[in-house]
N, C-alpha and C positions, 0 to 999 in steps of 0.2 A: 541222867534223866531219861527214862525210857520214852520212846515215841509211840503215840497211840496210832494204831493202824485203822484206817477207815473201814466201816462195816461192809461197804460194797466190795472192798478188796478181800476181806475175810470170807464173804459169801462166794465170790467168784473163784478164789483160789482154794478155799477150804482151810480149816483150822490147822491141820497138820502141815500144809505147805507154808502157812504164815509162820508157824513155830520154827520151821527149818530155814526159812528165808531171812528172818530178822537177824540172827547172829551173823550170817554171811554178809548181810548188808552193812552191819555195824563195823565188821572187820574191814570190809572194802573201803568204807568211808574213812576210817582211821588211817589206813595205808595211803589213801589218796591225799588226805590232809597232810600227812607226814612228808609226802613227796613234794608237795607244793608250798608248805609252810616255810617261813624264814626264822632262823634262831635269833634270840635277842641281840647277841653280839653283832651279827650281820645286819640286823635292823638298825642298830645304833650307828654302825659304819655307813650304811646307806643314808641314814638321816643326816649324818655330818656331811656327807658328800652333797646331799640335796641342799643343805644350807650354803655350802660353797657355791653350788650352781646358782642358788637364788641370788647371792651377791654378784656373781658374774652376770646373771641376767639383768639385774638392776643397773650394772655398769653399761651393759649393752643397750639397755633402754635409754639411759642418759645420753650415750653416744648417738643413738638413733635420733633422739629428740634434737640434739645439737645439729646433726646432719640434716634433719628436716628443715630446721631454721635456715641453715646455709643454702639448702636446695631451694627453698622459697625465695630467698634473696636473689639467688642466681636466676631463678625462673622469672622474677619480676624484672631483673636487668635484661634478660634475654627478650622478654616481651617488649620492653621499651625499644631495644635495638631492632627487633623485628618490625615494630610499627614504623620506626624511622625508615628502615629499608623499604618497607611496603609503600610508604608515602613517596619515596624517591622513585620506586619502580612504577607506581601509578602515574607519576608526572612524566616519566620517560615513555610509558605506554601511550599516554594521551598525545604526546608530541608525535610519536610514531603513527598513531592512529590518524591524526590530522593530516600528516604527510601522505599516508597511504590513501586516504579519502581523496586528497587533491590529485594524486597520481591516477587513481581510479577514474575520477571524473574526466581528467584529461584523456585517458585511454578510451573511455566510453564515448567522449565527443569525437575523437578520431575515428573510432569504429562506426559511429553513426554517419559521419561524413563519407567514409568509404562505402558503407552500405547504400547510402542515398545515391552516390555516384554509380554504383553497380546497378541499382534499380533503374536509374535513368538510362543506362546503356541497354538494359533488358527491355525497357519500354520502347526504345528506338528500334531494337530488333523485332519486337512484337509488332510495331507499326509497319516495318518493312514486310514482315510475314503477312500481316493483314492486307496490305496493298497487293501482294502477290496473290493471295487467296481471292481478292476481289477481281483481279485480272483473270485468274483461272476461272472464276465463276462466270464472268462475262463471256469468256471464250466458250465455256461449256454451254452456256445459255444459247449463244449464237449457233453452236453446233447442234444443239438440241432442237432449236427452231428450224434449222435446215433439214434435219432428219425428219422432223414432224411434217414439214412441207412435202418432202419427198414421199413419205409414207402416205400422205393425203393424195398426192398425184397418183401413186401406184394403186391406191385403193380405188380411185375414180376410174383408172384404166381397167382394173379388174372387174369392177361393176359394169363398166361399159362393154367389156368383152363378153361377160356373161349375158348381158342383155342382148347383145348382137347375136350370140349363139342361140339364145332363146327365140329371137325373132326369126333367125334362119331356120331353126327347127320347126317353128310354127308355120312358116311359109312352105316348107317342104312337106309338112304333113297335110297342109291344105291342098297342095298340088297333088299329092299322092291320093287324096280322097277324091278328087275330081277326075283323075285319070283312071281309065279302066284297066 
């Protein structure tokens, strides 16, 4: 049965090219089909092999179904055993946790007592330092009072000396004014 060539192909290639192309295309297709086609005898042989494979696959499927059932049973048993082990582990962990908490509380109480003792020692040291600072402050205040008093005395002497010099200068200028 000849294949009809679309009009767009006829227009674009031209009538002469279509006439040359069609026999070549038919020959190429027949060669390609011959290369890839399977003869009837080989097809029957392949078909019989496929039937054998189909039987084998059904046996494999049955075996797989049986193994799945066994696997599920084993899985259920493992889950039961796992849960029992898990319950035992939780009980052991709870006991360990209670013991650890008790030890932690004891250690924490010991640490608090030691810290309080050290804080008390530090407070005593700070009290001693505070007392020394008070003594030093009183000593410096007395020294500052003495220095202040000395500066006041020296300032009075300075002012008195300046006033004396001013008086002497005034007297000397008065004398110098009245003497020819």
